[in-house]
C-alpha positions in Angstrom: 185.6 237.3 -41.3 187.4 235.6 -44.1 191.0 234.7 -43.6 192.2 237.0 -46.4 190.2 239.9 -44.8 191.7 239.1 -41.4 195.3 239.2 -42.9 194.6 242.4 -44.7 193.2 244.0 -41.5 196.4 243.1 -39.7 198.5 244.5 -42.5 196.9 248.0 -42.5 198.0 249.1 -39.0 201.5 247.7 -39.7 201.8 250.2 -42.6 200.3 253.1 -40.7 201.4 253.6 -37.1 198.9 256.5 -36.7 196.1 254.1 -37.4 197.4 251.6 -35.0 197.7 254.2 -32.3 194.1 255.4 -33.0 192.8 251.8 -32.9 194.4 251.4 -29.5 192.7 254.6 -28.2 189.4 253.5 -29.6 189.7 250.0 -27.9 190.6 251.6 -24.6 187.6 254.0 -24.9 185.3 251.2 -25.9 186.4 249.1 -22.9 185.7 252.1 -20.6 182.3 252.5 -22.2 181.2 248.9 -22.0 182.5 248.4 -18.5 181.0 251.6 -17.1 184.4 252.9 -16.0 183.7 256.7 -16.3 186.2 257.5 -13.6 188.9 256.7 -16.1 187.8 259.4 -18.5 190.2 262.1 -17.4 193.2 259.8 -18.0 191.7 258.8 -21.4 191.3 262.4 -22.4 194.9 263.2 -21.3 196.2 260.3 -23.3 194.2 261.4 -26.4 195.4 265.0 -26.0 199.0 263.8 -25.8 198.7 261.7 -28.9 199.8 263.2 -32.3 196.3 262.6 -33.8 194.4 265.9 -34.5 191.0 264.2 -34.8 191.4 262.4 -31.6 192.6 265.6 -29.8 189.6 267.4 -31.1 187.3 264.6 -29.8 189.0 264.8 -26.4 188.5 268.6 -26.3 184.8 268.2 -27.0 184.5 265.6 -24.2 186.1 268.1 -21.8 183.3 270.7 -22.5 180.8 268.8 -20.4 183.1 266.4 -18.5 180.6 265.8 -15.6 177.8 264.8 -17.9 180.0 262.5 -20.0 181.5 260.9 -16.9 178.1 260.3 -15.5 176.9 258.8 -18.8 179.9 256.5 -18.8 179.4 255.5 -15.2 175.7 254.9 -14.8 173.9 251.8 -16.0 170.9 253.9 -17.1 170.6 255.3 -20.6 168.0 256.8 -23.0 168.6 254.2 -25.7 164.9 253.2 -25.9 163.8 256.8 -26.3 166.5 257.5 -28.8 165.5 254.4 -30.8 161.8 255.6 -31.0 162.9 259.1 -32.0 165.1 257.7 -34.7 162.4 255.4 -36.0 160.0 258.4 -36.3 162.5 260.8 -37.8 164.3 258.5 -40.3 161.5 258.4 -42.9 161.2 262.2 -42.7 164.9 262.5 -43.4 164.8 260.0 -46.2 161.8 261.7 -47.9 162.8 265.3 -47.3 162.0 267.3 -50.4 160.8 264.4 -52.5 157.3 263.2 -52.2 155.7 265.8 -50.0 153.6 265.3 -46.9 151.2 262.6 -48.3 154.0 260.2 -49.2 155.7 260.8 -45.9 152.4 260.2 -44.1 151.8 256.9 -46.0 155.3 255.6 -45.2 154.9 256.4 -41.5 151.5 254.8 -41.3 152.6 251.7 -43.2 155.6 251.4 -40.9 153.5 251.6 -37.8 
């Protein structure tokens, strides 16, 4: 990152305390995610709910809907990333071409990609 961009990135949270608070919550969640510390999720949800950030509160409420599954996903080393990658690779051309070239163009793109 260029020095001017780095300085600008530091200046933005200084002018917006809500953005700074949100960035701190995101960093904390990212650390929990990368270190597989799912047992900390209830405390993270409580902190997010207590924050005066409506979007973050909404996100925390959605995590609570299936707390056991989210906690397991944040705790276990296994994931379905490879499967999701293949599904995304297959569906992306379809999404890009929806309503444009019809089935023949979609078929050609998928076959050329494979």
